[in-house]
N, C-alpha and C positions, 0 to 999 in steps of 0.2 A: 305452478303447485312443485314444491317441494319434494323430489325424490330420494333427497339423499336420506339414507336411513342413519339413527342416531348412530351415537360409536359407543361401545360396552366399555367397559371397565380398562378389560384388556388392552383394547387397541388403547384410550387414554395413560393410562399408565407405559406403557409402550413407546405412546408418543412422549409423553414429559421426561423417560427415562435418555429419550433420546436425545433432548433439548438438553438435560442435565449435564451430557457427555460434549456435546457441542458446546455448552457455557464454559464447561472445563477448561475444553483446548483451548479457547480463546481468552481465558485468565491465563493460564498457564502462559503462553505466547506473548499476554502485553506485561508480564512479568520478569519477561527475560528469562524463559524458557523455550526457547528457540525451536526444539526438536523436542518434545514432551514425546515418553513413552506411553505405551496402554498400561503399566501399573501406576506413571503419575497422572492420568486423564482420569482411569478407575478414582485413585485416590481425591481426588479433588472433586468430581463429579458424587463421589459419595457411593459408589454402587463397586460391584465388584469385578473382575478384570475379563467374566468370562460375559459379564453384561454388555459390557465396551464390545464384545468379538461379534455379539448374538447383535446388535444394531449395525455393526462394523464391520465387514469382513477384512477386514484388515486397514491398517492406520493410514493408509493411502489416499481411503477414502473417506476418512476424517477429516487428509490435510485436505481433500476439495472440499468439503463441506464450511472447513473453517473458511474458508478462500469465497465461499460463495456467502458466506455468513459476513462476510466486513465488507463485501463488493460495493453498497451504496453507500455505508460509510464511508469507505476510503472514495469513492466519488463526489460526494459532498465535500469532503476538505480542501481539496482541490478547484470546487467549482468554486465561480463569483471570485469577488477579489475586484478591487480598482484601478479598472483600465484606462484610466482617461490621463490625459496632463497629456507634457511632453514626454519625448524619449528615456530621458532621464528619470523623470518620475517613476514611469511606466518600467521602469528596469529596478527600482529601489524597491516598490511595490510589489512588480513579480516574486525577488527574491523575499523579501519577506511573507508574499502569500507560501507559496510554494516552501519555503522556511517552516510552517509553522506547522505547516502538514507534512511534509518531510518528519519531523519530531517527531510527531504524533502515532509515525505509523514504522518508524526506524525497527522494533521488533517484530512486525506484522513482516514488512517486506525481508528481513535477514531469514525470515522462517524461510517465506516460501523461494526463497533464494538454495536454501540450504538442500528443498524440495527436490531442483528441480532437476535433478538427475533420475530419480525413482517416479515422479507424479511428471508426465509429461502436460497435461492439460494445466497445471500449475502457469509450467514455462509460458505456454500459451497464452493463459490471461496477464500473465506479468508483460510479456512482446505487446498484446493488447493494449494495456495500461501505457504504457512506452509511448505507443503512437498516442493516443486518446491525448498525453500529455504535449506531443509534438504537435498534434494541430491544433490544440488550446496554444501553444505559443505562437502559431498565426493571429490569434485574435490577441492575444496582449501585444505581439509583434509585428504588426500586418509590414515593416520595413522586411524582414525575412521573405516575403513572399516575391520580390525582384529582385535578391543579393543567390549566388550560387547556393549549389547543392552541399560543398565542403563549410561553406562557411553559416547555412542550416544546421549543418551536423555537426559542429563543432559549437554552437549555441545550446543545441540542445545538449550534449554532455555535458558542458558548463552548468545548465538545470538541472541534471541529473539527479535523483538520489543517491547514486554512487558518488559523486563528487560531494555533495553533503555531507554523505557518511563517511567519505576518509578525511574530508577536512573538522569534520566534529568528534568521531569517534576513534580515528586510526592516527590523526594528527592531535588531537585534542586540544581544537580550538575552539575558544566562546562563540554562542550564536553571533552575540555581532562583529566576531573576528571572522567568521562563516559567512556574513553577510558582504562584509566589507571585501572579500576575497571575490566572490561570485559576482558583485557588482561590478569592480575593476574587469573583471575579465570579461561579463560581456560589454561593458562600454568600449573595451580596446577592440572586442570583433565588430561590435557596431560602427565602431567610430564616430564614440561620442566627443564632442566638444568639451573639455572644463572652463 
């Protein structure tokens, strides 16, 4: 027997407004506005600024919802990938797979990092994602399991968003050039022979 009461019109409108606000901040961040203001979010959502703050006491709450909203997509972008073949083939596949995910998540990751100083839960979630990617690397490159921790750390840094961002955005390298640089670094760290 279903004991849930049907929602009244006011509750439904409130939920729709809240959803529009969360959609708006996601759209703004994906478009490159890494730290949207309440005014920008309200305008994008087509609501008044008071409506934004009626649903979210402060912008930090909205950034937490942004992070929660994209979590499943983020994890899917990094899941899977062809992990078969020689070490050299797996390195190529890994860099290609992670590169596609980093390209999709650049603005999101930069937005989250820009909010670390204000929103502790964002920093903790980001740290958790880094640990998940580290664990994933052990499946891509099981050779890491028998390596010293400093080598494992070096491989994790080489395959990090920060390395990708540095090459792609700061150094303005193309995607193929970024792939080549990271693959060369991994081959050197893992002593892949040509």
